[in-house]
LONUPA-602738 format. One record per residue (C-alpha): residue number from 1; residue in three letters; chain; x, y, z. Coordinates in Angstrom, 3 decimals, decimal comma. Layout:
N
{NUM; ALA; A; {X; Y; Z}},
...
//
This chain:
400
{1; MET; A; {-130,473; -107,883; -86,602}},
{2; THR; A; {-130,956; -105,916; -89,804}},
{3; ALA; A; {-131,460; -102,163; -89,904}},
{4; THR; A; {-135,120; -102,644; -90,931}},
{5; GLU; A; {-136,037; -104,779; -87,899}},
{6; PRO; A; {-137,210; -102,686; -84,944}},
{7; ARG; A; {-135,081; -102,903; -81,832}},
{8; THR; A; {-136,781; -103,899; -78,590}},
{9; TYR; A; {-137,296; -100,779; -76,483}},
{10; PRO; A; {-136,784; -99,677; -73,707}},
{11; PHE; A; {-133,186; -100,854; -73,818}},
{12; ALA; A; {-131,760; -102,848; -70,936}},
{13; SER; A; {-130,521; -100,659; -68,115}},
{14; GLU; A; {-129,053; -101,138; -64,666}},
{15; LYS; A; {-129,941; -98,812; -61,813}},
{16; LEU; A; {-129,219; -95,270; -63,071}},
{17; ASP; A; {-126,758; -96,265; -65,786}},
{18; LEU; A; {-127,604; -95,243; -69,347}},
{19; ASP; A; {-127,300; -98,051; -71,867}},
{20; PRO; A; {-124,206; -97,492; -74,079}},
{21; LEU; A; {-126,382; -98,313; -77,098}},
{22; TYR; A; {-127,723; -94,750; -76,938}},
{23; ALA; A; {-124,287; -93,298; -77,687}},
{24; ALA; A; {-123,860; -95,668; -80,623}},
{25; LEU; A; {-127,272; -94,711; -81,989}},
{26; ARG; A; {-126,631; -90,978; -81,639}},
{27; SER; A; {-123,470; -91,479; -83,697}},
{28; GLU; A; {-124,645; -93,993; -86,280}},
{29; GLU; A; {-128,444; -94,169; -86,350}},
{30; PRO; A; {-129,943; -91,217; -84,441}},
{31; LEU; A; {-133,424; -92,039; -85,676}},
{32; CYS; A; {-133,994; -95,790; -85,447}},
{33; ARG; A; {-136,940; -98,152; -85,557}},
{34; VAL; A; {-138,072; -99,591; -82,215}},
{35; ARG; A; {-140,872; -101,695; -80,829}},
{36; LEU; A; {-142,222; -101,015; -77,349}},
{37; PRO; A; {-143,950; -103,729; -75,283}},
{38; TYR; A; {-147,326; -102,707; -76,764}},
{39; GLY; A; {-148,530; -100,970; -79,901}},
{40; GLU; A; {-147,188; -100,397; -83,373}},
{41; PRO; A; {-143,483; -99,871; -84,186}},
{42; ALA; A; {-142,124; -96,337; -83,940}},
{43; TRP; A; {-139,148; -94,162; -84,698}},
{44; LEU; A; {-136,921; -93,361; -81,703}},
{45; ALA; A; {-135,173; -89,978; -81,589}},
{46; THR; A; {-131,974; -89,954; -79,506}},
{47; ARG; A; {-130,219; -86,672; -80,386}},
{48; TYR; A; {-130,852; -83,407; -78,537}},
{49; GLU; A; {-131,869; -81,334; -81,574}},
{50; ASP; A; {-134,097; -84,050; -83,037}},
{51; VAL; A; {-135,825; -84,546; -79,686}},
{52; LYS; A; {-136,515; -80,812; -79,467}},
{53; VAL; A; {-138,005; -80,817; -82,970}},
{54; VAL; A; {-140,323; -83,728; -82,221}},
{55; LEU; A; {-141,442; -82,170; -78,927}},
{56; GLY; A; {-141,794; -78,618; -80,241}},
{57; ASP; A; {-142,740; -78,775; -83,914}},
{58; PRO; A; {-146,525; -78,637; -84,580}},
{59; ARG; A; {-146,047; -81,102; -87,431}},
{60; PHE; A; {-145,768; -83,755; -84,701}},
{61; SER; A; {-149,063; -84,369; -82,904}},
{62; ARG; A; {-150,022; -85,961; -79,600}},
{63; ALA; A; {-153,734; -85,741; -80,367}},
{64; ALA; A; {-153,252; -87,909; -83,470}},
{65; ALA; A; {-152,261; -90,788; -81,170}},
{66; VAL; A; {-155,772; -91,033; -79,753}},
{67; GLY; A; {-157,558; -94,021; -81,243}},
{68; ARG; A; {-154,337; -95,482; -82,649}},
{69; ASP; A; {-152,515; -98,581; -81,422}},
{70; GLN; A; {-149,896; -96,197; -80,100}},
{71; PRO; A; {-146,496; -97,516; -78,970}},
{72; ARG; A; {-146,474; -97,713; -75,186}},
{73; ALA; A; {-145,029; -99,474; -72,152}},
{74; ARG; A; {-148,429; -100,412; -70,672}},
{75; PRO; A; {-151,265; -102,553; -72,035}},
{76; TYR; A; {-153,566; -99,510; -72,117}},
{77; PRO; A; {-153,006; -96,122; -73,807}},
{78; ALA; A; {-153,104; -92,724; -72,101}},
{79; GLY; A; {-156,591; -91,358; -71,579}},
{80; ALA; A; {-157,967; -89,247; -74,400}},
{81; GLY; A; {-158,918; -86,441; -72,017}},
{82; ALA; A; {-155,495; -85,972; -70,449}},
{83; MET; A; {-153,731; -82,709; -71,297}},
{84; ILE; A; {-150,680; -84,673; -72,440}},
{85; SER; A; {-152,874; -86,162; -75,194}},
{86; LEU; A; {-153,933; -82,808; -76,655}},
{87; ASP; A; {-152,431; -80,379; -79,170}},
{88; PRO; A; {-152,715; -76,610; -79,300}},
{89; PRO; A; {-155,064; -74,771; -79,348}},
{90; GLU; A; {-157,042; -77,123; -77,061}},
{91; HIS; A; {-153,950; -77,947; -75,031}},
{92; SER; A; {-153,120; -74,237; -74,781}},
{93; ARG; A; {-156,608; -73,460; -73,493}},
{94; LEU; A; {-156,355; -75,999; -70,681}},
{95; ARG; A; {-152,788; -75,071; -69,810}},
{96; ARG; A; {-153,712; -71,379; -69,629}},
{97; LEU; A; {-156,601; -72,093; -67,286}},
{98; VAL; A; {-154,484; -74,296; -65,035}},
{99; ALA; A; {-151,431; -72,019; -65,132}},
{100; ARG; A; {-153,473; -69,225; -63,611}},
{101; ALA; A; {-153,961; -71,416; -60,566}},
{102; PHE; A; {-150,382; -72,766; -60,661}},
{103; THR; A; {-148,526; -69,469; -60,626}},
{104; MET; A; {-144,877; -68,841; -59,798}},
{105; ARG; A; {-146,059; -66,591; -56,963}},
{106; ARG; A; {-147,997; -69,461; -55,431}},
{107; ILE; A; {-145,036; -71,831; -55,855}},
{108; GLU; A; {-142,438; -69,453; -54,425}},
{109; SER; A; {-144,696; -68,571; -51,516}},
{110; LEU; A; {-144,472; -72,244; -50,561}},
{111; ARG; A; {-140,681; -72,206; -50,133}},
{112; PRO; A; {-140,710; -71,356; -46,380}},
{113; ARG; A; {-143,315; -74,039; -45,784}},
{114; VAL; A; {-141,321; -76,595; -47,810}},
{115; GLN; A; {-138,267; -75,720; -45,710}},
{116; GLN; A; {-140,315; -76,209; -42,558}},
{117; ILE; A; {-141,519; -79,629; -43,746}},
{118; ALA; A; {-137,957; -80,640; -44,692}},
{119; ASP; A; {-136,615; -79,564; -41,302}},
{120; GLY; A; {-139,350; -81,488; -39,513}},
{121; LEU; A; {-138,492; -84,653; -41,427}},
{122; VAL; A; {-134,786; -84,255; -40,631}},
{123; ASP; A; {-135,642; -83,628; -36,981}},
{124; ALA; A; {-137,412; -87,000; -36,928}},
{125; MET; A; {-134,457; -88,682; -38,637}},
{126; LEU; A; {-132,029; -87,216; -36,088}},
{127; ALA; A; {-134,264; -88,310; -33,222}},
{128; GLU; A; {-134,431; -91,856; -34,587}},
{129; GLY; A; {-130,721; -91,980; -35,327}},
{130; PRO; A; {-128,995; -93,676; -38,243}},
{131; PRO; A; {-129,322; -95,680; -40,307}},
{132; VAL; A; {-132,587; -94,668; -41,952}},
{133; ASP; A; {-134,187; -95,318; -45,306}},
{134; LEU; A; {-134,091; -91,953; -47,073}},
{135; VAL; A; {-136,982; -92,924; -49,366}},
{136; GLN; A; {-139,467; -93,539; -46,551}},
{137; ALA; A; {-138,068; -90,969; -44,106}},
{138; PHE; A; {-137,710; -88,039; -46,518}},
{139; GLY; A; {-138,007; -88,786; -50,247}},
{140; LEU; A; {-141,690; -89,697; -50,225}},
{141; PRO; A; {-143,132; -87,649; -47,342}},
{142; LEU; A; {-141,679; -84,287; -48,440}},
{143; PRO; A; {-143,298; -84,006; -51,900}},
{144; ILE; A; {-146,458; -85,744; -50,695}},
{145; ALA; A; {-146,869; -83,230; -47,870}},
{146; VAL; A; {-146,197; -80,341; -50,261}},
{147; MET; A; {-148,690; -81,619; -52,819}},
{148; CYS; A; {-151,322; -82,235; -50,140}},
{149; GLU; A; {-151,027; -78,630; -48,990}},
{150; LEU; A; {-150,848; -77,152; -52,492}},
{151; LEU; A; {-153,766; -79,099; -53,939}},
{152; GLY; A; {-155,769; -79,245; -50,724}},
{153; VAL; A; {-155,704; -83,004; -50,149}},
{154; PRO; A; {-155,970; -84,230; -46,539}},
{155; PHE; A; {-152,523; -85,471; -45,490}},
{156; GLU; A; {-154,098; -88,385; -43,638}},
{157; ASP; A; {-155,197; -89,791; -47,021}},
{158; ARG; A; {-151,620; -89,922; -48,320}},
{159; SER; A; {-151,270; -93,705; -48,100}},
{160; ASP; A; {-154,335; -94,166; -50,300}},
{161; PHE; A; {-153,269; -91,850; -53,085}},
{162; ARG; A; {-149,697; -93,145; -52,914}},
{163; GLN; A; {-151,042; -96,632; -53,695}},
{164; TRP; A; {-153,141; -95,210; -56,520}},
{165; ALA; A; {-150,085; -93,371; -57,867}},
{166; ASP; A; {-148,031; -96,591; -57,865}},
{167; ALA; A; {-150,707; -98,258; -59,981}},
{168; TYR; A; {-151,058; -95,172; -62,189}},
{169; LEU; A; {-147,329; -95,361; -63,071}},
{170; SER; A; {-147,115; -99,135; -63,337}},
{171; THR; A; {-145,773; -100,835; -66,440}},
{172; SER; A; {-145,786; -104,406; -65,125}},
{173; LYS; A; {-145,956; -104,121; -61,335}},
{174; PHE; A; {-149,772; -104,330; -61,310}},
{175; THR; A; {-152,300; -106,122; -63,511}},
{176; GLU; A; {-154,479; -104,181; -65,916}},
{177; GLU; A; {-157,470; -104,870; -63,652}},
{178; GLN; A; {-155,638; -103,542; -60,588}},
{179; VAL; A; {-154,659; -100,404; -62,474}},
{180; ALA; A; {-158,228; -99,856; -63,668}},
{181; ASP; A; {-159,527; -100,276; -60,110}},
{182; ALA; A; {-156,963; -97,804; -58,755}},
{183; ARG; A; {-157,892; -95,246; -61,404}},
{184; THR; A; {-161,583; -95,638; -60,558}},
{185; GLN; A; {-160,875; -95,106; -56,866}},
{186; LEU; A; {-158,678; -92,080; -57,599}},
{187; ARG; A; {-161,347; -90,549; -59,838}},
{188; GLY; A; {-164,011; -90,998; -57,154}},
{189; TYR; A; {-161,759; -89,520; -54,485}},
{190; VAL; A; {-160,918; -86,427; -56,555}},
{191; ALA; A; {-164,567; -85,939; -57,564}},
{192; ALA; A; {-165,649; -85,926; -53,915}},
{193; LEU; A; {-162,965; -83,371; -53,008}},
{194; ALA; A; {-163,962; -81,146; -55,941}},
{195; ALA; A; {-167,595; -81,256; -54,833}},
{196; GLU; A; {-166,523; -80,146; -51,352}},
{197; ARG; A; {-164,582; -77,213; -52,815}},
{198; ARG; A; {-167,602; -76,068; -54,800}},
{199; GLU; A; {-169,573; -75,876; -51,575}},
{200; GLU; A; {-166,751; -74,441; -49,457}},
{201; PRO; A; {-163,850; -72,982; -51,470}},
{202; GLN; A; {-160,463; -72,840; -49,733}},
{203; ASP; A; {-157,084; -71,277; -50,457}},
{204; ASP; A; {-155,732; -74,246; -52,362}},
{205; LEU; A; {-155,080; -75,340; -55,934}},
{206; LEU; A; {-158,138; -77,580; -56,167}},
{207; SER; A; {-160,408; -74,651; -55,292}},
{208; ALA; A; {-158,591; -72,569; -57,892}},
{209; LEU; A; {-159,093; -75,300; -60,501}},
{210; VAL; A; {-162,785; -75,461; -59,671}},
{211; ALA; A; {-162,994; -71,710; -60,204}},
{212; ALA; A; {-160,598; -71,560; -63,176}},
{213; ARG; A; {-161,972; -69,699; -66,148}},
{214; ASP; A; {-160,848; -67,741; -69,154}},
{215; SER; A; {-163,452; -65,202; -70,214}},
{216; GLU; A; {-166,592; -67,354; -70,439}},
{217; ASP; A; {-164,673; -70,615; -70,692}},
{218; ARG; A; {-164,353; -72,998; -67,765}},
{219; LEU; A; {-162,748; -76,344; -67,142}},
{220; SER; A; {-165,372; -78,991; -67,792}},
{221; GLU; A; {-165,989; -81,531; -65,049}},
{222; GLU; A; {-164,056; -84,179; -66,975}},
{223; GLU; A; {-161,166; -81,781; -67,612}},
{224; LEU; A; {-161,123; -80,703; -63,980}},
{225; LEU; A; {-160,989; -84,242; -62,608}},
{226; THR; A; {-158,401; -85,420; -65,128}},
{227; MET; A; {-156,213; -82,404; -64,397}},
{228; ALA; A; {-156,490; -82,819; -60,623}},
{229; GLU; A; {-155,601; -86,529; -60,894}},
{230; THR; A; {-152,583; -85,740; -63,060}},
{231; ILE; A; {-151,329; -83,031; -60,702}},
{232; LEU; A; {-151,845; -85,247; -57,655}},
{233; VAL; A; {-149,873; -88,149; -59,129}},
{234; ALA; A; {-147,216; -86,437; -61,243}},
{235; GLY; A; {-146,920; -83,514; -58,831}},
{236; HIS; A; {-145,219; -85,606; -56,177}},
{237; GLU; A; {-143,829; -88,558; -58,137}},
{238; THR; A; {-141,072; -86,704; -60,023}},
{239; THR; A; {-139,630; -85,201; -56,854}},
{240; ALA; A; {-140,137; -88,371; -54,797}},
{241; THR; A; {-138,108; -90,254; -57,419}},
{242; GLN; A; {-135,406; -87,644; -57,837}},
{243; ILE; A; {-134,658; -86,999; -54,148}},
{244; PRO; A; {-133,090; -90,448; -53,579}},
{245; ASN; A; {-131,626; -90,359; -57,089}},
{246; PHE; A; {-129,861; -87,067; -56,331}},
{247; VAL; A; {-128,495; -88,335; -53,031}},
{248; TYR; A; {-127,349; -91,660; -54,507}},
{249; VAL; A; {-125,540; -89,962; -57,394}},
{250; LEU; A; {-123,847; -87,415; -55,131}},
{251; LEU; A; {-122,738; -90,073; -52,649}},
{252; THR; A; {-121,236; -92,111; -55,491}},
{253; ASN; A; {-119,469; -89,033; -56,936}},
{254; PRO; A; {-117,540; -87,888; -53,838}},
{255; ASP; A; {-115,512; -85,186; -55,603}},
{256; GLN; A; {-118,671; -83,449; -56,793}},
{257; LEU; A; {-120,287; -83,868; -53,377}},
{258; ALA; A; {-117,254; -82,292; -51,685}},
{259; ALA; A; {-117,364; -79,308; -54,056}},
{260; LEU; A; {-121,062; -78,788; -53,339}},
{261; ARG; A; {-120,569; -79,050; -49,581}},
{262; ALA; A; {-117,814; -76,450; -49,834}},
{263; ASP; A; {-120,054; -73,954; -51,647}},
{264; LEU; A; {-123,794; -74,373; -51,160}},
{265; ARG; A; {-124,398; -71,422; -53,481}},
{266; MET; A; {-123,957; -74,056; -56,200}},
{267; VAL; A; {-127,196; -75,803; -55,215}},
{268; PRO; A; {-129,442; -74,336; -57,969}},
{269; GLN; A; {-126,936; -75,212; -60,698}},
{270; ALA; A; {-126,307; -78,608; -59,086}},
{271; VAL; A; {-130,041; -79,355; -59,347}},
{272; GLU; A; {-129,977; -78,581; -63,081}},
{273; GLU; A; {-126,918; -80,761; -63,717}},
{274; LEU; A; {-128,375; -83,647; -61,729}},
{275; LEU; A; {-131,620; -83,360; -63,709}},
{276; ARG; A; {-129,575; -83,546; -66,914}},
{277; TYR; A; {-127,368; -86,385; -65,769}},
{278; ILE; A; {-129,880; -88,768; -64,171}},
{279; PRO; A; {-132,001; -90,940; -66,490}},
{280; ALA; A; {-135,080; -90,927; -64,270}},
{281; GLY; A; {-137,412; -92,504; -66,812}},
{282; ALA; A; {-137,399; -96,198; -67,677}},
{283; GLY; A; {-137,692; -95,454; -71,386}},
{284; SER; A; {-140,160; -93,281; -73,264}},
{285; SER; A; {-143,681; -93,452; -74,612}},
{286; GLN; A; {-146,195; -90,633; -75,308}},
{287; PRO; A; {-145,559; -90,821; -79,071}},
{288; ARG; A; {-145,998; -87,938; -81,471}},
{289; TYR; A; {-147,483; -88,719; -84,879}},
{290; ALA; A; {-146,222; -86,934; -87,978}},
{291; LEU; A; {-149,008; -84,945; -89,624}},
{292; GLU; A; {-146,964; -84,681; -92,835}},
{293; ASP; A; {-143,644; -85,981; -94,116}},
{294; VAL; A; {-140,884; -84,516; -91,916}},
{295; ARG; A; {-137,155; -84,773; -92,527}},
{296; LEU; A; {-135,110; -85,507; -89,386}},
{297; GLY; A; {-131,433; -85,773; -90,237}},
{298; ALA; A; {-131,036; -88,485; -92,857}},
{299; VAL; A; {-134,506; -89,955; -92,275}},
{300; THR; A; {-137,904; -88,907; -93,574}},
{301; VAL; A; {-140,656; -89,634; -91,094}},
{302; ARG; A; {-143,757; -90,279; -93,186}},
{303; ALA; A; {-147,139; -88,771; -92,383}},
{304; GLY; A; {-148,949; -91,013; -89,916}},
{305; GLU; A; {-145,812; -92,571; -88,418}},
{306; PRO; A; {-145,211; -92,325; -84,634}},
{307; VAL; A; {-142,014; -91,031; -83,037}},
{308; VAL; A; {-140,955; -91,477; -79,420}},
{309; VAL; A; {-138,130; -89,446; -77,925}},
{310; ASP; A; {-135,570; -90,373; -75,298}},
{311; ARG; A; {-134,834; -87,263; -73,247}},
{312; SER; A; {-132,169; -89,047; -71,193}},
{313; SER; A; {-130,234; -89,784; -74,377}},
{314; ALA; A; {-130,698; -86,210; -75,574}},
{315; ASN; A; {-129,298; -84,954; -72,268}},
{316; ARG; A; {-126,102; -86,959; -72,945}},
{317; ASP; A; {-125,649; -85,741; -76,539}},
{318; GLU; A; {-121,922; -85,295; -77,274}},
{319; SER; A; {-122,656; -82,562; -79,823}},
{320; ILE; A; {-124,277; -80,441; -77,092}},
{321; TYR; A; {-122,389; -81,252; -73,885}},
{322; THR; A; {-118,678; -81,602; -73,135}},
{323; ASP; A; {-117,927; -85,016; -71,621}},
{324; PRO; A; {-121,696; -85,651; -71,206}},
{325; ASP; A; {-121,341; -88,889; -69,241}},
{326; ALA; A; {-119,517; -87,048; -66,452}},
{327; LEU; A; {-121,318; -85,315; -63,604}},
{328; ASP; A; {-120,139; -81,688; -63,466}},
{329; LEU; A; {-122,047; -79,496; -61,024}},
{330; THR; A; {-120,455; -76,376; -62,493}},
{331; ARG; A; {-121,688; -77,119; -66,024}},
{332; GLN; A; {-123,055; -74,036; -67,836}},
{333; GLU; A; {-123,937; -75,523; -71,217}},
{334; ALA; A; {-127,275; -75,875; -73,005}},
{335; PRO; A; {-130,325; -76,302; -70,768}},
{336; HIS; A; {-131,396; -79,902; -70,210}},
{337; ILE; A; {-134,733; -81,170; -71,450}},
{338; GLY; A; {-135,529; -83,309; -68,431}},
{339; PHE; A; {-138,835; -81,471; -68,061}},
{340; GLY; A; {-139,595; -81,707; -71,765}},
{341; HIS; A; {-139,787; -78,991; -74,396}},
{342; GLY; A; {-142,391; -77,049; -76,300}},
{343; ALA; A; {-146,106; -76,940; -75,540}},
{344; HIS; A; {-145,926; -79,922; -73,182}},
{345; HIS; A; {-143,033; -78,640; -71,070}},
{346; CYS; A; {-143,792; -79,752; -67,496}},
{347; LEU; A; {-146,109; -77,254; -65,795}},
{348; GLY; A; {-144,813; -78,329; -62,372}},
{349; ALA; A; {-141,110; -77,819; -63,167}},
{350; PRO; A; {-140,751; -74,728; -60,917}},
{351; LEU; A; {-142,241; -76,625; -57,965}},
{352; ALA; A; {-139,970; -79,630; -58,502}},
{353; ARG; A; {-136,900; -77,387; -58,803}},
{354; MET; A; {-137,742; -75,547; -55,609}},
{355; GLU; A; {-138,321; -78,752; -53,631}},
{356; LEU; A; {-135,066; -80,269; -54,887}},
{357; GLN; A; {-133,109; -77,129; -53,999}},
{358; VAL; A; {-134,532; -77,169; -50,482}},
{359; THR; A; {-133,763; -80,888; -50,224}},
{360; LEU; A; {-130,081; -80,622; -51,146}},
{361; HIS; A; {-129,443; -77,597; -48,949}},
{362; THR; A; {-131,217; -79,165; -45,953}},
{363; LEU; A; {-129,660; -82,625; -46,136}},
{364; LEU; A; {-126,126; -81,288; -46,669}},
{365; THR; A; {-126,310; -78,756; -43,848}},
{366; ARG; A; {-128,140; -80,839; -41,258}},
{367; LEU; A; {-126,683; -84,321; -41,805}},
{368; PRO; A; {-122,877; -83,964; -41,497}},
{369; GLY; A; {-120,940; -86,766; -43,107}},
{370; LEU; A; {-123,995; -88,000; -44,994}},
{371; ARG; A; {-123,158; -91,312; -46,676}},
{372; LEU; A; {-124,575; -94,681; -47,645}},
{373; ALA; A; {-125,195; -97,058; -44,758}},
{374; GLY; A; {-123,376; -100,218; -45,743}},
{375; SER; A; {-122,481; -101,208; -49,295}},
{376; LEU; A; {-124,098; -100,380; -52,604}},
{377; GLN; A; {-125,710; -103,820; -52,466}},
{378; GLY; A; {-127,964; -102,531; -49,703}},
{379; VAL; A; {-129,743; -100,193; -52,141}},
{380; VAL; A; {-133,004; -101,705; -53,437}},
{381; TRP; A; {-134,081; -100,522; -56,893}},
{382; LYS; A; {-137,563; -100,019; -58,340}},
{383; SER; A; {-138,951; -102,421; -60,900}},
{384; GLY; A; {-142,112; -102,663; -62,943}},
{385; VAL; A; {-142,785; -98,914; -62,962}},
{386; SER; A; {-142,068; -96,094; -65,417}},
{387; THR; A; {-139,559; -94,305; -63,165}},
{388; ARG; A; {-136,033; -95,344; -62,188}},
{389; GLY; A; {-134,522; -94,982; -58,763}},
{390; PRO; A; {-134,064; -96,514; -55,331}},
{391; GLU; A; {-137,034; -98,076; -53,619}},
{392; ARG; A; {-134,889; -98,229; -50,484}},
{393; LEU; A; {-131,790; -96,093; -49,831}},
{394; PRO; A; {-130,170; -96,683; -46,410}},
{395; ILE; A; {-128,136; -93,673; -45,261}},
{396; THR; A; {-126,148; -92,708; -42,206}},
{397; TRP; A; {-124,309; -89,612; -40,940}},
{398; GLU; A; {-122,013; -88,387; -38,199}},
{399; GLN; A; {-123,813; -88,017; -34,896}},
{400; VAL; A; {-122,818; -84,941; -32,904}},
//
């Protein structure tokens, strides 16, 4: 393959291993040409500093992708109305309106309730006895229950919106028609809930979104529904993916697990290191288009060319982190960019962090001797979706 021929992307990967090609690219060709399953070729940024520039520099635009044959993992592009597809100042306006409803105070006030939910799930696991599938017993129900309470979604509807979320995040698991049908059902469901909140507001995020305003500016109906859909899906999916990922990685790094068990004050820092270390995404899309010629290292990205970034590669950059391929729960180096950077930094990052902290502390204190049930071959991995992690993670523990 010549240097001018785009590489096929995403690169092959197994489980949570990061393809060694990333390290070679960071060293020899940090900005390379790639072709995703759909759309036009793009530049791929693999180094930490380059990724931050593409994500944070206003010369790179998300809004410019709308209407283009943008590089992507799915047959269809992201919706034009989604906040991820906007640039400041329009993106800033929506984020400001939503942030007022998604405050740190509201998130932190949930911590006791999240702990209560986590304890209830562990109680059920202890009553059932090992082995159990951590994904179904804890990984999925915890963030779904939290998101139901935060947004104001009836918990009894969780199986429906979980199916819609699977389709929403599909790359090849569902057909384009199935995805379109799921999105239509999700939109109708959210619209009905929003109409209920207009008639009878409650103390939940959906009611706050309905009422969100900045001076005389409100969320339009389309903006409201798109935002609520995004929060409902993304708000639980990141944590639902990372809970089994965290446990799998800790159980397969016994020295780090022992250190954490010995000092649970390390939990917040452990969460950050695990977020850096684990490549939770199955590649990258959401391209930024250069609005003018931009120099990145030895390459000039021409105006109108798309760039995709690989945050997992950036989080393993040897120029930023010491021994980056090693898990080190005491690491105090540069902050990871697992939640993104710049204007599109994940709005729900504080919620995800809090849930993951509660998860680690609860599982390690209440399930003594937590370990995999059986061999590594018993772990079933996801396929055909945009996130990486176990679909089934059998665990066991010491019964007392």
